[in-house]
C-alpha positions as CSV (number, residue, x, y, z in Angstrom):
1,X,5.7,0.2,-3.4
2,X,4.5,2.0,-0.4
3,X,4.8,5.5,-2.4
4,X,2.9,4.3,-5.4
5,X,-0.1,3.0,-2.9
6,X,-0.1,6.6,-0.8
7,X,0.1,8.4,-4.0
8,X,-2.7,6.5,-5.7
9,X,-4.8,6.5,-2.1
10,X,-4.4,10.7,-2.2
11,X,-5.5,10.8,-5.7
12,X,-8.7,8.6,-5.1
13,X,-9.4,10.6,-1.8
14,X,-9.0,13.9,-4.1
15,X,-11.0,12.7,-6.7
16,X,-14.0,11.5,-4.6
17,X,-14.4,14.3,-2.2
18,X,-17.5,15.1,-4.1
19,X,-19.3,11.9,-2.8
20,X,-20.0,13.1,0.7
21,X,-22.8,15.2,-0.6
22,X,-24.5,12.6,-2.3
23,X,-27.2,10.5,-1.3
24,X,-26.0,6.7,-0.5
25,X,-27.7,4.8,-2.8
26,X,-26.8,2.7,-5.8
27,X,-26.2,5.6,-8.3
28,X,-23.5,6.7,-6.0
29,X,-21.7,3.4,-5.9
30,X,-21.8,3.9,-9.7
31,X,-20.3,7.0,-9.6
32,X,-17.4,6.7,-7.4
33,X,-16.5,3.4,-8.9
34,X,-16.2,5.5,-12.2
35,X,-14.3,8.0,-10.4
36,X,-11.8,5.4,-9.1
37,X,-11.8,3.5,-12.1
38,X,-10.6,6.5,-14.0
39,X,-8.0,7.4,-11.7
40,X,-6.8,3.8,-11.7
41,X,-7.1,4.2,-15.7
42,X,-4.8,7.2,-15.9
43,X,-2.2,5.3,-13.7
44,X,-1.9,2.6,-16.2
45,X,-1.8,4.7,-19.2
46,X,1.0,6.4,-17.5
47,X,2.7,2.8,-17.3
48,X,2.7,2.9,-13.5
49,X,1.2,-0.3,-13.1
50,X,2.3,-3.8,-14.5
51,X,-0.1,-5.6,-16.8
52,X,-2.0,-5.8,-20.3
53,X,-5.1,-5.2,-20.6
54,X,-5.9,-2.9,-18.0
55,X,-7.8,-5.6,-16.1
56,X,-4.7,-7.1,-15.4
57,X,-3.3,-4.0,-13.9
58,X,-6.1,-3.0,-11.6
59,X,-9.5,-3.7,-10.3
60,X,-12.2,-1.4,-8.8
61,X,-15.3,-2.6,-6.6
62,X,-17.6,-0.4,-5.1
63,X,-21.0,-2.3,-5.0
64,X,-23.2,-4.5,-2.5
65,X,-20.6,-7.0,-2.4
66,X,-17.7,-4.6,-1.0
67,X,-20.2,-3.3,1.6
68,X,-22.9,-4.4,4.0
69,X,-26.5,-3.1,4.4
70,X,-25.6,-1.6,7.7
71,X,-22.3,0.5,6.0
72,X,-24.7,2.0,3.7
73,X,-27.4,2.7,6.3
74,X,-24.3,4.4,8.3
75,X,-23.2,6.5,5.3
76,X,-20.3,4.5,4.3
77,X,-19.3,3.7,0.8
78,X,-16.5,1.3,0.4
79,X,-14.5,0.5,-2.5
80,X,-12.0,-2.2,-3.0
81,X,-9.1,-1.2,-5.1
82,X,-6.6,-3.4,-6.4
83,X,-3.4,-2.6,-8.5
84,X,-0.1,-4.1,-9.9
85,X,2.6,-1.9,-9.3
86,X,5.9,-2.2,-11.3
87,X,7.8,-3.3,-7.9
88,X,7.6,-5.5,-6.1
89,X,5.5,-7.8,-8.6
90,X,2.4,-8.5,-6.5
91,X,-1.2,-7.4,-6.8
92,X,-2.0,-5.0,-3.6
93,X,-5.7,-4.7,-2.6
94,X,-7.0,-2.0,-0.1
95,X,-9.9,-0.8,0.8
96,X,-11.2,2.9,1.0
97,X,-14.1,3.7,2.7
98,X,-15.9,7.3,2.7
99,X,-18.1,8.4,5.6
100,X,-21.1,10.5,4.4
């Protein structure tokens, strides 16, 4: 499970490097959510996650609910990512923060 989480985290980190050059606003949150969602969907399609449909295998939130106004004012974008790995059979949730 640890390897899966590290692999996904590294993929998300590389897949969202572009975000540091964007203004910190709602369109950035939508783009970041789309990028992270695409990475997670790829893992889902490669059958690295448990659950059918995709909504049961992973979740991605990157919106005002996942961060405070202070986070946004300080240049932080925070995405909550959850996924159900093949083993162990539990849902893992972690937060990824990008500093703008």
